[in-house]
TIMI-2910 file (N, C-alpha, C, CB; in pm, 1 decimal, decimal comma, always signed):
<rs>
+----------+----------+----------+----------+----------+----------+----------+----------+----------+----------+----------+----------+------+
!      n_x !      n_y !      n_z !     ca_x !     ca_y !     ca_z !      c_x !      c_y !      c_z !     cb_x !     cb_y !     cb_z ! resn !
+----------+----------+----------+----------+----------+----------+----------+----------+----------+----------+----------+----------+------+
!  +2594,6 !  -1375,9 !   -764,1 !  +2510,0 !  -1262,9 !   -737,4 !  +2501,7 !  -1148,6 !   -649,0 !  +2425,9 !  -1302,9 !   -719,1 !  Met !
!  +2491,2 !  -1070,1 !   -737,2 !  +2526,1 !   -904,0 !   -725,8 !  +2472,9 !   -852,0 !   -567,6 !  +2425,0 !   -801,9 !   -867,1 !  Lys !
!  +2511,1 !   -840,7 !   -485,1 !  +2518,8 !   -765,6 !   -363,1 !  +2384,1 !   -685,7 !   -390,3 !  +2664,7 !   -671,7 !   -341,7 !  Lys !
!  +2334,7 !   -569,2 !   -454,2 !  +2181,0 !   -506,5 !   -523,4 !  +2105,7 !   -583,8 !   -550,5 !  +2175,4 !   -435,2 !   -644,8 !  Gly !
!  +2108,6 !   -711,6 !   -620,2 !  +1968,7 !   -772,1 !   -701,0 !  +1953,3 !   -907,3 !   -472,5 !  +2041,8 !   -926,9 !   -975,3 !  Phe !
!  +2041,4 !   -936,1 !   -447,4 !  +2002,8 !   -983,4 !   -344,4 !  +1958,6 !   -913,2 !   -261,0 !  +2069,9 !  -1040,5 !   -302,9 !  Phe !
!  +1998,2 !   -738,4 !   -206,6 !  +1908,0 !   -681,2 !   -119,2 !  +1762,8 !   -700,9 !   -248,9 !  +1968,4 !   -495,9 !    -58,3 !  Val !
!  +1759,4 !   -636,7 !   -319,9 !  +1663,1 !   -635,6 !   -407,6 !  +1500,8 !   -799,7 !   -402,5 !  +1780,0 !   -632,1 !   -553,3 !  Leu !
!  +1565,0 !   -854,1 !   -413,5 !  +1542,3 !   -997,8 !   -380,5 !  +1408,4 !   -975,4 !   -265,2 !  +1702,6 !  -1080,9 !   -309,0 !  Thr !
!  +1478,2 !   -955,0 !   -132,1 !  +1467,2 !   -944,5 !    -16,7 !  +1322,6 !   -853,9 !    +13,7 !  +1598,2 !   -892,1 !    +29,2 !  Ile !
!  +1376,0 !   -696,5 !    -68,6 !  +1244,4 !   -628,3 !    -52,5 !  +1112,4 !   -660,1 !   -134,3 !  +1270,5 !   -497,3 !    -75,9 !  Leu !
!  +1140,7 !   -778,0 !   -220,5 !  +1036,2 !   -828,1 !   -322,6 !   +975,8 !   -888,9 !   -227,3 !  +1073,5 !   -917,6 !   -451,6 !  Ala !
!  +1015,3 !  -1011,0 !   -184,4 !   +976,3 !  -1104,8 !    -88,3 !   +859,8 !  -1018,4 !    +59,3 !  +1146,1 !  -1173,1 !    -30,3 !  Ala !
!   +941,1 !   -949,8 !    +99,7 !   +812,5 !   -858,1 !   +178,6 !   +772,3 !   -815,4 !   +100,2 !   +822,5 !   -751,9 !   +276,2 !  Ile !
!   +742,3 !   -701,7 !    +58,9 !   +670,0 !   -652,2 !     +2,5 !   +541,4 !   -758,2 !    -91,8 !   +760,4 !   -569,3 !    -60,1 !  Leu !
!   +601,0 !   -897,0 !   -116,1 !   +473,3 !  -1022,3 !   -118,2 !   +430,9 !  -1054,2 !    -97,7 !   +439,0 !  -1092,0 !   -123,3 !  Cys !
!   +470,9 !  -1077,3 !    +78,1 !   +413,9 !  -1057,2 !   +242,4 !   +324,3 !  -1023,6 !   +303,8 !   +454,8 !   -998,7 !   +303,3 !  Gln !
!   +388,4 !   -857,7 !   +231,7 !   +272,7 !   -742,8 !   +350,0 !   +148,5 !   -820,6 !   +216,7 !   +309,7 !   -460,1 !   +353,6 !  Leu !
!   +111,9 !   -864,3 !   +118,7 !    -13,4 !   -808,0 !    +61,7 !   -112,4 !   -947,3 !     +1,8 !    +35,0 !   -689,9 !    -72,6 !  Phe !
!    +18,7 !  -1067,8 !    +70,9 !    -10,9 !  -1203,6 !    -12,9 !     +3,7 !  -1320,2 !    +78,4 !    +93,7 !  -1226,4 !   -141,5 !  Leu !
!    -47,6 !  -1418,5 !    +56,7 !     -9,9 !  -1536,3 !   +188,7 !   +151,7 !  -1593,1 !   +137,6 !   -154,6 !  -1707,9 !   +192,9 !  Pro !
!   +140,2 !  -1671,8 !   +244,5 !   +315,3 !  -1717,9 !   +260,1 !   +390,6 !  -1753,0 !   +148,5 !   +340,8 !  -1845,9 !   +344,8 !  Trp !
!   +292,2 !  -1873,6 !    +48,0 !   +338,3 !  -1908,5 !    -53,1 !   +360,7 !  -1830,0 !   -153,3 !   +285,7 !  -1984,4 !    -82,1 !  Trp !
!   +357,2 !  -1673,1 !   -151,3 !   +418,7 !  -1560,4 !   -224,7 !   +577,2 !  -1535,0 !   -275,8 !   +390,6 !  -1460,5 !   -143,6 !  Ser !
!   +647,8 !  -1617,6 !   -165,6 !   +756,6 !  -1599,0 !   -177,7 !   +824,2 !  -1732,0 !   -340,8 !   +808,8 !  -1615,2 !     -4,6 !  Ile !
!   +732,6 !  -1716,3 !   -327,8 !   +768,1 !  -1845,1 !   -519,6 !   +793,8 !  -1698,6 !   -611,2 !   +541,9 !  -1987,6 !   -628,5 !  Val !
!   +747,6 !  -1574,1 !   -630,1 !   +820,6 !  -1498,7 !   -707,8 !   +884,1 !  -1483,9 !   -738,0 !   +834,3 !  -1447,9 !   -713,9 !  Phe !
!   +985,3 !  -1365,2 !   -621,6 !  +1118,2 !  -1307,2 !   -585,9 !  +1175,3 !  -1479,8 !   -635,2 !  +1143,6 !  -1231,0 !   -386,0 !  Pro !
!  +1120,3 !  -1587,7 !   -593,8 !  +1217,6 !  -1696,7 !   -594,9 !  +1257,9 !  -1703,1 !   -765,9 !  +1142,6 !  -1851,8 !   -525,0 !  Gly !
!  +1130,1 !  -1696,8 !   -826,6 !  +1116,0 !  -1718,8 !   -945,0 !  +1209,4 !  -1686,5 !  -1046,5 !  +1022,2 !  -1676,1 !   -966,6 !  Ile !
!  +1212,7 !  -1564,3 !   -996,0 !  +1200,9 !  -1452,1 !  -1049,4 !  +1441,8 !  -1415,8 !  -1024,0 !  +1036,1 !  -1334,9 !   -933,7 !  Ala !
!  +1457,1 !  -1514,7 !   -927,1 !  +1624,6 !  -1512,9 !   -879,2 !  +1644,5 !  -1607,9 !   -951,1 !  +1683,3 !  -1536,3 !   -720,1 !  Thr !
!  +1584,0 !  -1736,2 !   -958,9 !  +1617,8 !  -1841,2 !  -1107,5 !  +1646,6 !  -1819,6 !  -1151,1 !  +1576,0 !  -1896,1 !  -1190,2 !  Gly !
!  +1551,4 !  -1728,1 !  -1228,1 !  +1546,2 !  -1652,8 !  -1387,3 !  +1646,5 !  -1606,5 !  -1393,6 !  +1448,8 !  -1541,8 !  -1428,9 !  Tyr !
!  +1648,0 !  -1463,1 !  -1360,5 !  +1737,5 !  -1375,4 !  -1336,0 !  +1964,7 !  -1383,5 !  -1357,2 !  +1675,0 !  -1364,6 !  -1190,2 !  Leu !
!  +1989,6 !  -1424,2 !  -1246,3 !  +2104,9 !  -1455,4 !  -1166,8 !  +2128,2 !  -1569,4 !  -1201,3 !  +2098,9 !  -1445,4 !  -1030,6 !  Ser !
!  +2077,5 !  -1703,6 !  -1199,9 !  +2104,8 !  -1842,0 !  -1143,0 !  +2227,0 !  -1915,0 !  -1263,4 !  +1933,1 !  -1940,7 !  -1132,6 !  Ala !
!  +2314,2 !  -1942,0 !  -1244,7 !  +2405,9 !  -2015,9 !  -1378,7 !  +2380,8 !  -2150,7 !  -1387,1 !  +2573,0 !  -2009,0 !  -1367,4 !  Lys !
!  +2326,8 !  -2189,7 !  -1229,8 !  +2290,8 !  -2344,8 !  -1248,8 !  +2197,4 !  -2426,6 !  -1197,4 !  +2376,3 !  -2409,7 !  -1220,1 !  Thr !
!  +2122,1 !  -2516,0 !  -1217,6 !  +1973,4 !  -2557,2 !  -1093,4 !  +2076,7 !  -2537,1 !   -957,4 !  +1880,3 !  -2784,0 !  -1103,9 !  Gly !
!  +2145,2 !  -2562,4 !   -890,2 !  +2198,2 !  -2587,6 !   -801,2 !  +2224,8 !  -2459,2 !   -751,6 !  +2287,8 !  -2669,8 !   -821,0 !  Phe !
!  +2300,2 !  -2376,4 !   -795,3 !  +2322,5 !  -2253,9 !   -769,3 !  +2200,6 !  -2162,9 !   -766,6 !  +2413,0 !  -2214,6 !   -854,8 !  Arg !
!  +2093,9 !  -2189,1 !   -832,2 !  +1967,1 !  -2146,9 !   -803,0 !  +1922,3 !  -2187,4 !   -696,6 !  +1886,3 !  -2171,9 !   -884,8 !  Ala !
!  +1873,9 !  -2303,4 !   -638,5 !  +1859,1 !  -2332,4 !   -519,0 !  +1922,9 !  -2297,0 !   -392,4 !  +1862,2 !  -2423,4 !   -527,2 !  Phe !
!  +2070,9 !  -2271,2 !   -431,2 !  +2112,9 !  -2263,5 !   -300,1 !  +2059,7 !  -2020,3 !   -270,8 !  +2350,0 !  -2342,8 !   -303,3 !  Ile !
!  +2049,1 !  -2004,7 !   -353,7 !  +2014,3 !  -1859,2 !   -382,6 !  +1870,4 !  -1809,5 !   -345,0 !  +2032,1 !  -1835,3 !   -531,3 !  Leu !
!  +1808,3 !  -1914,9 !   -387,1 !  +1621,0 !  -1899,9 !   -324,3 !  +1631,2 !  -1927,0 !   -192,8 !  +1487,6 !  -2023,9 !   -388,3 !  Gly !
!  +1723,4 !  -2064,0 !   -151,5 !  +1687,0 !  -2083,5 !    +10,3 !  +1741,4 !  -1959,4 !    +67,9 !  +1760,5 !  -2225,1 !    +91,3 !  Phe !
!  +1891,5 !  -1978,2 !    +50,4 !  +1921,5 !  -1866,0 !   +147,0 !  +1881,4 !  -1766,5 !   +168,1 !  +2002,6 !  -1829,9 !   +146,9 !  Ile !
!  +1836,9 !  -1700,6 !    +72,5 !  +1808,4 !  -1525,3 !   +109,1 !  +1628,7 !  -1583,8 !   +164,4 !  +1820,3 !  -1364,9 !    -93,5 !  Ile !
!  +1579,5 !  -1660,7 !   +154,3 !  +1435,6 !  -1658,0 !   +196,4 !  +1482,9 !  -1720,5 !   +391,0 !  +1309,9 !  -1797,5 !    +63,5 !  Ile !
!  +1558,7 !  -1802,4 !   +357,0 !  +1600,3 !  -1888,1 !   +479,6 !  +1599,0 !  -1766,1 !   +591,3 !  +1767,6 !  -1974,7 !   +460,0 !  Phe !
!  +1695,9 !  -1650,5 !   +515,4 !  +1792,1 !  -1514,8 !   +605,5 !  +1672,7 !  -1419,1 !   +634,8 !  +1938,5 !  -1410,3 !   +492,8 !  Leu !
!  +1559,8 !  -1469,0 !   +563,3 !  +1458,8 !  -1348,6 !   +538,9 !  +1366,4 !  -1390,0 !   +712,1 !  +1335,9 !  -1372,8 !   +342,3 !  Leu !
!  +1331,3 !  -1500,0 !   +712,1 !  +1205,7 !  -1599,9 !   +763,8 !  +1260,7 !  -1577,2 !   +931,5 !  +1209,2 !  -1808,2 !   +687,1 !  Trp !
!  +1370,0 !  -1612,7 !   +911,6 !  +1462,6 !  -1639,5 !   +986,1 !  +1487,3 !  -1479,2 !  +1124,8 !  +1593,1 !  -1677,4 !   +863,2 !  Thr !
!  +1553,0 !  -1407,8 !  +1044,3 !  +1552,2 !  -1297,5 !  +1104,7 !  +1446,3 !  -1197,5 !  +1119,3 !  +1634,7 !  -1251,8 !  +1063,5 !  Gly !
!  +1349,8 !  -1272,7 !  +1024,6 !  +1192,1 !  -1156,4 !  +1073,6 !  +1097,4 !  -1253,9 !  +1205,7 !  +1036,4 !  -1132,0 !   +876,3 !  Tyr !
!  +1140,2 !  -1367,6 !  +1230,8 !  +1127,6 !  -1401,3 !  +1318,1 !  +1171,2 !  -1399,4 !  +1515,1 !  +1136,4 !  -1458,1 !  +1252,8 !  Ser !
!  +1318,3 !  -1374,2 !  +1457,5 !  +1367,0 !  -1356,8 !  +1528,7 !  +1307,1 !  -1195,7 !  +1646,8 !  +1482,0 !  -1375,7 !  +1453,6 !  Phe !
!  +1285,5 !  -1136,1 !  +1525,7 !  +1279,4 !   -928,0 !  +1518,8 !  +1131,7 !   -952,5 !  +1600,3 !  +1257,9 !   -805,6 !  +1290,9 !  Tyr !
!  +1010,0 !  -1046,9 !  +1567,9 !   +907,2 !  -1001,2 !  +1616,8 !   +936,5 !  -1094,6 !  +1779,5 !   +763,0 !  -1030,6 !  +1508,5 !  Ile !
!  +1013,1 !  -1208,1 !  +1790,0 !   +971,3 !  -1221,9 !  +1910,6 !  +1045,2 !  -1164,3 !  +2010,4 !   +956,0 !  -1337,1 !  +1933,1 !  Asp !
!  +1181,5 !  -1062,9 !  +1919,8 !  +1249,2 !   -952,8 !  +2059,0 !  +1103,3 !   -808,9 !  +2078,2 !  +1471,0 !   -842,1 !  +1977,4 !  Ile !
!  +1085,0 !   -777,7 !  +1988,1 !   +974,5 !   -666,7 !  +1954,6 !   +874,7 !   -704,0 !  +2036,7 !   +919,9 !   -655,9 !  +1802,7 !  Ser !
!   +797,8 !   -808,7 !  +2025,9 !   +641,7 !   -820,2 !  +2122,9 !   +723,4 !   -915,8 !  +2230,9 !   +462,0 !   -919,5 !  +2027,1 !  Ala !
!   +739,2 !   -904,8 !  +2308,2 !   +791,8 !  -1078,3 !  +2387,9 !   +632,9 !  -1071,1 !  +2479,3 !  +1003,5 !  -1079,0 !  +2542,1 !  Pro !
!   +619,6 !  -1217,8 !  +2368,0 !   +497,7 !  -1275,0 !  +2444,5 !   +531,4 !  -1449,4 !  +2491,8 !   +348,1 !  -1261,9 !  +2327,4 !  Ser !
!   +437,1 !  -1570,4 !  +2546,4 !   +436,1 !  -1637,0 !  +2510,9 !   +426,2 !  -1776,8 !  +2397,4 !   +425,7 !  -1600,7 !  +2555,0 !  Val !
!   +399,9 !  -1713,0 !  +2302,0 !   +313,8 !  -1782,4 !  +2195,2 !   +426,3 !  -1865,8 !  +2128,0 !   +228,9 !  -1673,1 !  +2083,6 !  Ile !
!   +572,6 !  -1751,0 !  +2074,1 !   +645,1 !  -1882,0 !  +2024,8 !   +662,2 !  -2032,1 !  +2080,0 !   +762,4 !  -1847,1 !  +2017,3 !  Ser !
!   +708,5 !  -1974,4 !  +2234,5 !   +754,1 !  -2071,0 !  +2350,9 !   +634,4 !  -2200,2 !  +2361,5 !   +763,0 !  -1972,1 !  +2513,1 !  Glu !
!   +495,3 !  -2167,8 !  +2340,8 !   +401,8 !  -2251,9 !  +2341,1 !   +386,7 !  -2290,7 !  +2256,9 !   +315,4 !  -2232,9 !  +2372,9 !  Arg !
!   +457,4 !  -2263,0 !  +2125,7 !   +449,6 !  -2325,7 !  +1986,4 !   +547,7 !  -2434,7 !  +1930,2 !   +459,9 !  -2220,1 !  +1896,9 !  Thr !
!   +629,4 !  -2423,6 !  +2041,9 !   +708,8 !  -2495,6 !  +1993,5 !   +703,4 !  -2592,9 !  +2108,3 !   +832,5 !  -2432,3 !  +1951,2 !  Ala !
!   +602,8 !  -2606,9 !  +2244,7 !   +623,2 !  -2679,8 !  +2268,1 !   +497,3 !  -2783,4 !  +2216,6 !   +667,0 !  -2654,2 !  +2375,0 !  Ser !
!   +436,4 !  -2689,9 !  +2166,4 !   +302,7 !  -2814,5 !  +2113,5 !   +369,4 !  -2880,9 !  +2001,5 !   +129,9 !  -2741,7 !  +2043,8 !  Leu !
!   +509,0 !  -2811,7 !  +1901,9 !   +575,8 !  -2947,8 !  +1816,8 !   +651,2 !  -3037,1 !  +1898,1 !   +681,7 !  -2907,7 !  +1699,5 !  Leu !
!   +674,9 !  -3007,4 !  +2002,0 !   +797,3 !  -3105,1 !  +2108,5 !   +936,7 !  -3045,6 !  +2031,5 !   +784,5 !  -3334,2 !  +2088,7 !  Ser !
!   +971,2 !  -2866,5 !  +2040,4 !  +1081,6 !  -2882,1 !  +2004,7 !  +1130,7 !  -2791,2 !  +2117,0 !  +1109,0 !  -2857,7 !  +1860,8 !  Leu !
!  +1240,5 !  -2873,2 !  +2117,5 !  +1366,9 !  -2812,3 !  +2275,6 !  +1331,9 !  -2642,3 !  +2253,0 !  +1622,3 !  -2854,1 !  +2240,0 !  Pro !
!  +1293,4 !  -2540,7 !  +2202,7 !  +1282,2 !  -2397,0 !  +2235,8 !  +1257,6 !  -2361,6 !  +2122,1 !  +1391,1 !  -2322,3 !  +2297,7 !  Asn !
!  +1257,3 !  -2230,3 !  +2132,5 !  +1133,3 !  -2184,6 !  +2028,1 !  +1261,1 !  -2092,8 !  +1916,4 !   +967,7 !  -2049,7 !  +2129,6 !  Lys !
!  +1416,3 !  -2111,9 !  +1989,0 !  +1525,8 !  -2066,3 !  +1878,7 !  +1516,4 !  -2187,8 !  +1735,1 !  +1709,3 !  -2072,4 !  +1968,6 !  Tyr !
!  +1445,9 !  -2327,8 !  +1753,2 !  +1461,9 !  -2440,0 !  +1705,3 !  +1298,4 !  -2393,5 !  +1607,6 !  +1482,6 !  -2583,7 !  +1833,5 !  Ile !
!  +1239,7 !  -2338,5 !  +1631,9 !  +1094,0 !  -2310,1 !  +1550,3 !  +1131,2 !  -2160,1 !  +1463,5 !   +934,2 !  -2283,6 !  +1684,5 !  Leu !
!  +1204,4 !  -2085,7 !  +1478,0 !  +1249,3 !  -1989,3 !  +1425,7 !  +1334,0 !  -2064,0 !  +1263,5 !  +1342,9 !  -1910,7 !  +1550,8 !  Phe !
!  +1416,5 !  -2142,0 !  +1357,7 !  +1534,1 !  -2242,5 !  +1246,1 !  +1416,3 !  -2268,2 !  +1125,5 !  +1610,8 !  -2445,0 !  +1334,6 !  Ile !
!  +1313,2 !  -2328,6 !  +1181,1 !  +1270,2 !  -2430,8 !  +1128,4 !  +1172,0 !  -2389,8 !  +1038,0 !  +1232,4 !  -2518,6 !  +1216,3 !  Thr !
!  +1105,7 !  -2298,7 !  +1061,5 !  +1036,9 !  -2208,0 !   +984,9 !  +1112,6 !  -2133,9 !   +899,3 !   +969,1 !  -2128,4 !  +1057,3 !  Ala !
!  +1229,4 !  -2124,9 !   +918,6 !  +1316,0 !  -2072,1 !   +751,3 !  +1385,3 !  -2194,0 !   +701,4 !  +1462,0 !  -1933,9 !   +766,2 !  Gly !
!  +1375,2 !  -2273,1 !   +730,8 !  +1384,3 !  -2406,8 !   +672,5 !  +1254,7 !  -2388,8 !   +551,3 !  +1359,1 !  -2542,9 !   +805,0 !  Ile !
!  +1155,6 !  -2437,9 !   +636,5 !  +1006,2 !  -2499,0 !   +532,6 !  +1021,3 !  -2293,6 !   +425,4 !   +750,7 !  -2542,2 !   +704,9 !  Ile !
!  +1040,2 !  -2201,0 !   +456,1 !  +1041,2 !  -2107,0 !   +369,1 !  +1168,6 !  -2109,8 !   +229,3 !  +1050,9 !  -1988,5 !   +465,1 !  Gly !
!  +1285,6 !  -2139,4 !   +338,6 !  +1394,4 !  -2191,4 !   +194,0 !  +1372,4 !  -2290,3 !   +102,8 !  +1523,9 !  -2243,8 !   +230,6 !  Gly !
!  +1366,2 !  -2373,1 !   +142,0 !  +1262,5 !  -2457,1 !    +42,3 !  +1182,2 !  -2464,9 !    -33,7 !  +1214,3 !  -2501,3 !    +61,3 !  Ile !
!  +1065,2 !  -2412,3 !    -16,7 !  +1006,8 !  -2335,9 !   -138,4 !  +1065,4 !  -2243,9 !   -206,1 !   +906,7 !  -2277,7 !   -113,6 !  Thr !
!  +1108,2 !  -2157,4 !   -130,6 !  +1208,8 !  -1998,5 !   -246,6 !  +1285,7 !  -2109,0 !   -329,3 !  +1375,5 !  -1844,9 !   -131,9 !  Ala !
!  +1371,7 !  -2233,7 !   -307,6 !  +1525,6 !  -2286,9 !   -348,3 !  +1415,2 !  -2364,5 !   -441,0 !  +1662,3 !  -2384,4 !   -217,4 !  Gly !
!  +1308,5 !  -2443,9 !   -425,1 !  +1190,2 !  -2496,7 !   -566,7 !  +1238,9 !  -2362,1 !   -666,3 !   +955,0 !  -2490,5 !   -515,6 !  Ile !
!  +1132,8 !  -2251,7 !   -629,2 !  +1102,7 !  -2192,7 !   -697,1 !  +1181,0 !  -2153,3 !   -793,1 !  +1060,8 !  -2132,6 !   -649,9 !  Ala !
!  +1338,1 !  -2074,3 !   -728,0 !  +1426,3 !  -2056,3 !   -827,6 !  +1462,3 !  -2178,1 !   -897,6 !  +1534,9 !  -1995,2 !   -780,0 !  Ala !
!  +1476,1 !  -2270,2 !   -878,3 !  +1523,9 !  -2371,6 !   -980,4 !  +1436,3 !  -2402,8 !  -1077,4 !  +1559,7 !  -2491,6 !   -925,4 !  Val !
!  +1309,2 !  -2310,1 !  -1051,1 !  +1160,8 !  -2349,0 !  -1166,9 !  +1209,4 !  -2240,8 !  -1250,0 !   +958,4 !  -2324,8 !  -1105,1 !  Leu !
!  +1267,1 !  -2105,8 !  -1214,8 !  +1320,2 !  -1989,3 !  -1246,3 !  +1379,6 !  -2012,9 !  -1409,4 !  +1433,2 !  -1949,9 !  -1128,5 !  Gly !
!  +1478,6 !  -2082,6 !  -1335,9 !  +1654,8 !  -2132,7 !  -1397,8 !  +1586,1 !  -2225,1 !  -1481,3 !  +1801,0 !  -2221,9 !  -1272,8 !  Phe !
!  +1496,6 !  -2302,8 !  -1454,6 !  +1441,1 !  -2385,0 !  -1601,6 !  +1394,0 !  -2345,2 !  -1706,4 !  +1350,8 !  -2459,6 !  -1593,1 !  Leu !
!  +1293,3 !  -2279,3 !  -1650,5 !  +1184,7 !  -2211,1 !  -1711,1 !  +1292,8 !  -2125,3 !  -1843,4 !  +1086,9 !  -2096,9 !  -1576,8 !  Trp !
!  +1425,2 !  -2050,7 !  -1784,1 !  +1506,3 !  -1972,1 !  -1872,9 !  +1615,0 !  -2065,7 !  -1939,6 !  +1572,6 !  -1852,1 !  -1793,3 !  Arg !
!  +1596,5 !  -2206,4 !  -1920,0 !  +1656,2 !  -2300,3 !  -2005,8 !  +1568,3 !  -2286,5 !  -2113,5 !  +1671,8 !  -2442,5 !  -1953,0 !  Glu !
!  +1503,9 !  -2349,2 !  -2074,7 !  +1377,4 !  -2358,8 !  -2181,9 !  +1344,4 !  -2291,8 !  -2251,9 !  +1277,5 !  -2369,7 !  -2153,7 !  His !
!  +1340,2 !  -2208,4 !  -2274,2 !  +1334,0 !  -2063,0 !  -2371,9 !  +1407,9 !  -2025,3 !  -2442,1 !  +1328,4 !  -1956,2 !  -2325,5 !  Gln !
!  +1568,1 !  -2043,9 !  -2413,5 !  +1731,0 !  -2060,0 !  -2498,7 !  +1649,7 !  -2198,7 !  -2584,9 !  +1928,4 !  -2116,3 !  -2361,2 !  Ala !
!  +1679,2 !  -2345,5 !  -2494,5 !  +1614,1 !  -2364,6 !  -2597,5 !  +1493,2 !  -2392,2 !  -2719,2 !  +1645,4 !  -2387,0 !  -2587,3 !  Ala !
!  +1403,2 !  -2380,9 !  -2667,7 !  +1373,5 !  -2321,1 !  -2793,2 !  +1348,4 !  -2180,1 !  -2910,4 !  +1308,0 !  -2361,5 !  -2785,5 !  Asn !
!  +1449,3 !  -2120,5 !  -2839,6 !  +1482,0 !  -1991,0 !  -2958,0 !  +1596,4 !  -2096,6 !  -3062,8 !  +1590,7 !  -1801,3 !  -2862,2 !  Gln !
!  +1675,8 !  -2181,9 !  -2994,5 !  +1717,4 !  -2236,8 !  -3145,9 !  +1684,8 !  -2274,9 !  -3230,8 !  +1765,1 !  -2296,8 !  -3166,4 !  Lys !
+----------+----------+----------+----------+----------+----------+----------+----------+----------+----------+----------+----------+------+
</rs>
């Protein structure tokens, strides 16, 4: 996957999340799988890594830029040992969602290719 496409996918995910609900990350995920993946497993990994890095990084950024106790209280509410586990958990949830969407995009492209033959 080219570095420019990686950055473009992150920017698309950021734009989607500015105006749409959290699950809007499926749209860049589908595009990632449709346009760049060579296998279903690779599609999942690409979608997962892109959104995992975005969500985990953004969670850290919010926590650093706006010091408050909300992340610590949320972590304790969920019985997590610290707030950093909460950030990683959020990244995993987003990554799995985007990874499944990327597999959908890959399978969609494969289905179209099979129907054209």
